[in-house]
ZAMAR-783744 format. One line per 3 residues: number of its first residue (from 1); their letters; for each residue x, y, z of C-alpha. Coordinates in steps of 0.1 Angstrom, whole numbers, plus 2048, in hexadecimal, padded with zeros to 3 digits. Layout:
<atoms>
NUM> a> X:Y:Z; ...
</atoms>
This chain:
<atoms>
1> msv> 733:7BF:6BD; 712:7C9:6AD; 711:7E6:694
4> rrl> 703:806:6A3; 6F2:81E:68B; 6E0:83E:68F
7> aed> 6BA:83F:691; 6A5:842:672; 6A1:864:661
10> nvq> 67C:867:66A; 685:86A:68F; 6A4:880:68B
13> paa> 69F:8A5:694; 6A8:8BF:67B; 6C0:8D2:692
16> faf> 6D1:8D2:6B4; 6E0:8EC:6CB; 6EA:8ED:6EF
19> nee> 6D3:901:705; 6E2:91F:718; 6ED:90C:736
22> naa> 6FD:8EF:722; 70D:907:70A; 71F:918:727
25> wae> 729:8F7:735; 737:8EB:713; 74C:90A:710
28> ati> 75B:905:732; 761:8E1:72B; 774:8E8:70B
31> rky> 78A:901:71D; 797:8E6:734; 7AB:8D7:717
34> peg> 7CB:8E7:70A; 7CD:8F9:6E9; 7CA:8E0:6CC
37> rqq> 7BB:8C5:6E2; 797:8D2:6E4; 78B:8B4:6D1
40> sav> 790:89F:6F0; 770:8AE:6FD; 75B:89A:6E4
43> ipl> 74F:880:6FD; 743:898:718; 731:8AE:6FD
46> lmr> 720:890:6EE; 715:884:711; 707:8A7:719
49> aqe> 6F4:8A7:6F8; 6E5:885:701; 6DB:892:723
52> qdg> 6CA:8B0:713; 6B6:89D:6F9; 6B5:87A:708
55> wvt> 6C9:86B:6EB; 6E5:874:6D2; 6D6:881:6B1
58> raa> 6E7:886:690; 6E3:8AB:694; 6F4:8A9:6B6
61> iey> 712:897:6A7; 715:8B2:68C; 712:8CD:6A6
64> vaq> 72E:8BF:6BC; 745:8B9:69D; 741:8DD:693
67> klg> 747:8EA:6B6; 767:8D7:6BA; 774:8DB:696
70> may> 772:8B5:68F; 767:8A2:671; 743:894:674
73> irv> 74F:870:66F; 767:873:68D; 74B:87D:6A5
76> lev> 734:862:696; 74F:848:69D; 74F:851:6C2
79> atf> 729:852:6C4; 724:830:6B4; 741:81F:6C7
82> ytq> 736:825:6EB; 716:814:6F5; 70F:82F:70F
85> fql> 704:845:6F3; 6DF:83F:6E9; 6DB:842:6C3
88> kpv> 6B5:83D:6C4; 69A:84F:6D7; 696:841:6FB
91> gtr> 67B:846:715; 676:869:71F; 670:860:744
94> ahv> 686:841:748; 69D:82B:734; 6A3:80C:748
97> qvc> 6C5:7FB:744; 6C5:7D8:751; 6E7:7C9:75A
100> gtt> 6EA:7A7:749; 70D:79C:752; 714:77C:766
103> pcm> 710:788:78B; 6EE:798:783; 6E3:77B:76E
106> lrg> 6EA:763:78A; 6D6:779:7A2; 6B7:77C:78C
109> aed> 6BD:796:770; 6A9:780:757; 68A:786:76D
112> lik> 691:7AC:76B; 693:7AA:745; 671:799:745
115> vck> 662:7B5:759; 670:7CF:740; 661:7BB:723
118> ski> 63F:7BA:733; 63E:7DD:741; 650:7F1:725
121> hae> 654:7DE:704; 65D:7BB:6F8; 67C:7C8:6E6
124> pfe> 699:7DD:6F4; 69E:801:6E8; 678:803:6E0
127> lne> 661:81C:6F0; 642:814:702; 620:821:6F5
130> dgt> 624:845:702; 649:847:6FC; 653:84C:720
133> lsw> 665:82B:727; 67F:815:716; 698:7FB:721
136> eev> 6B7:7E8:717; 6CF:7CE:724; 6F2:7DB:72C
139> ecq> 714:7CE:738; 721:7D0:75B; 719:7F0:76E
142> gac> 731:7EA:78B; 718:7E0:7A6; 71D:7BA:7A6
145> vna> 71A:7B7:7CC; 6F7:7C6:7C9; 6EB:7B1:7AC
148> pmv> 6D3:7B1:79B; 6D1:7D6:792; 6C5:7EF:778
151> mif> 6D1:812:76F; 6B8:82E:767; 6CA:84C:759
154> kda> 6E5:852:774; 6D6:83F:791; 6DA:81B:79A
157> yed> 6BF:805:7AA; 6CD:7E6:7BA; 6C4:7C6:7CB
160> ltp> 6A4:7C4:7B6; 688:7AB:7B5; 670:7AB:797
163> tql> 655:7BA:7AE; 66B:7D7:7B8; 675:7DE:794
166> ehi> 650:7DF:78A; 64A:7F9:7A5; 668:80E:79A
169> idr> 65C:80E:775; 639:818:780; 646:836:794
172> fha> 65B:842:777; 63E:83D:75F; 628:852:776
175> gkp> 642:86E:777; 64B:868:79B; 66E:85B:79C
178> hei> 675:86E:7BC; 660:855:7CF; 67B:83A:7C9
181> tpg> 69D:83C:7DB; 6BA:831:7C5; 6D3:818:7D2
184> pqi> 6CC:7F7:7E4; 6A7:7EE:7E7; 6AD:7D7:805
187> drq> 6BA:7DD:828; 6DE:7E5:821; 6F4:804:81E
190> fsa> 705:806:7FC; 717:7E4:7F9; 718:7DC:81E
193> pvg> 70A:7BB:82B; 6E5:7B7:82D; 6D7:7C1:84F
196> gpv> 6F4:7D6:859; 716:7CD:866; 71B:7AC:878
199> tlt> 73F:7AF:883; 753:7C9:896; 732:7D6:8A6
202> eev> 744:7DF:8C6; 75F:7F9:8CA; 77F:7E8:8D6
205> kpa> 797:800:8E7; 7BC:7F7:8E5; 7CF:7F0:905
208> qtn> 7E8:80B:8FA; 7E8:825:8DF; 7FF:840:8D3
211> lep> 7E2:858:8D0; 7DD:85C:8F6; 7E8:87E:903
214> kpe> 80A:880:912; 80E:88E:935; 81C:8B0:93B
217> pae> 842:8B3:941; 83E:8BB:966; 827:89D:96B
220> aas> 83E:887:957; 85C:892:96D; 849:88B:98D
223> aaa> 83D:869:980; 861:860:977; 86F:868:999
226> vpp> 875:845:9A9; 88A:841:9C9; 8AA:82D:9C6
229> sda> 8A8:807:9CA; 8BE:7F0:9DF; 8B3:7D1:9CB
232> arp> 8D6:7CA:9BE; 8E8:7D0:9E0; 8EE:7B2:9F8
235> tdt> 8DD:7B5:A19; 8EF:798:A2B; 90E:7A5:A3D
238> aee> 913:787:A55; 935:776:A57; 93C:757:A42
241> adp> 92A:739:A50; 945:720:A46; 961:721:A5F
244> sik> 979:70F:A49; 97B:72C:A31; 994:746:A40
247> tpl> 992:76A:A35; 99F:78A:A44; 97D:790:A51
250> tdk> 979:76E:A63; 99E:768:A6D; 9A7:789:A7C
253> egs> 9C3:77B:A93; 9D4:768:A78; 9D3:787:A62
256> kkr> 9E4:79C:A7C; A00:782:A80; A07:782:A5B
259> vka> A09:7A7:A5A; A22:7A9:A77; A38:78D:A67
262> aek> A39:7A0:A47; A43:7C0:A59; A62:7AF:A69
265> qpl> A70:7A2:A48; A8B:7BA:A39; A81:7CA:A18
268> sat> A9D:7C5:9FD; AA2:7E5:9EA; AB0:7D5:9CB
271> ast> AB1:7B3:9BC; AD0:79D:9BF; AE9:7A2:9A4
274> pkp> AF5:782:992; B1A:77A:994; B2F:782:976
277> dkk> B3D:767:95F; B63:769:965; B6B:758:943
280> rag> B56:770:92F; B61:78D:945; B86:786:941
283> aav> B83:783:91B; B72:7A4:919; B8F:7B7:92A
286> ega> BA1:7CA:90F; BC5:7BE:909; BC2:79E:91F
289> ppe> BCF:77F:90F; BB6:764:907; BB4:747:91E
292> pgt> BC0:725:912; BA7:713:8FC; B97:733:8F1
295> vsg> B9B:747:8D1; B97:76C:8CF; B81:77C:8B5
298> dak> B9E:789:8A1; BB2:768:8A2; B97:750:896
301> pkr> BA7:734:881; BA0:735:85D; B8E:718:84D
304> trk> BA0:709:82F; B8E:6F7:813; B9C:6D5:80B
307> ktt> BA7:6D2:7E7; B96:6B6:7D5; BA5:6A1:7B9
310> peg> B8F:69B:79A; B85:677:794; B9C:665:77B
313> das> BBA:67B:783; BD6:662:78C; BED:67D:799
</atoms>
């Protein structure tokens, strides 16, 4: 980054002060910051000083430092760091800033710089003969779609050709900048395609939208009233066509006979009772002797355990 220094002493004014309008603006701007943080207004105040005189003088830096209670060196650091602050006198009617970054260079920014050299001065930051015009090359100004472009004060002039820039410089030199409309200098609106839109030129209405008005409740009720349908009910009530399949509907005589035969059969009130087991029944009688070959529960034989003789015992 190149070193930025203040202008020579012979061009520095002796004093600086905001005019009445800018002084009121500065006081209102300082009040926007909390107590103890008023020094944050240094950049807006320096920019307003530049707008008033056209460039930032040493006297303006001293004035802002005194107003914000800052050391002179701190304000000088801010003024020399940001390239938006002009530290030398610039043209009183126009200071042309030519964008020289890649998109603009690819679109012809070098030809615009040649125009500035021929119409204003061969070197940047130098005034023309009557001191009304100056120029410089700057970094990207954020209008790459409309390259190449220049900035003059706060207005951008885009989609330029060398001939168009010559015309713009002539109008500013003559004191008639109002004859030039800022923005794109070709048939486009802002950054839109040249010649206007080429797609979505017809309005396409959706088949259904949630934005359509809903019907009134009465109309909705009447529209929802639909008579019952017999679509799920069978309409064929004819008898079964296959005679081999007998149903109560097709075999009415057989059905009557089966009903009469069922009526003649006696209905048993209870199920048949199984015959008792005489053996089990007799043993269950209290006091009856057990039959031969059976043992009563109290007279079961005791099982004895056979005594074994250890091996090697001869007795």
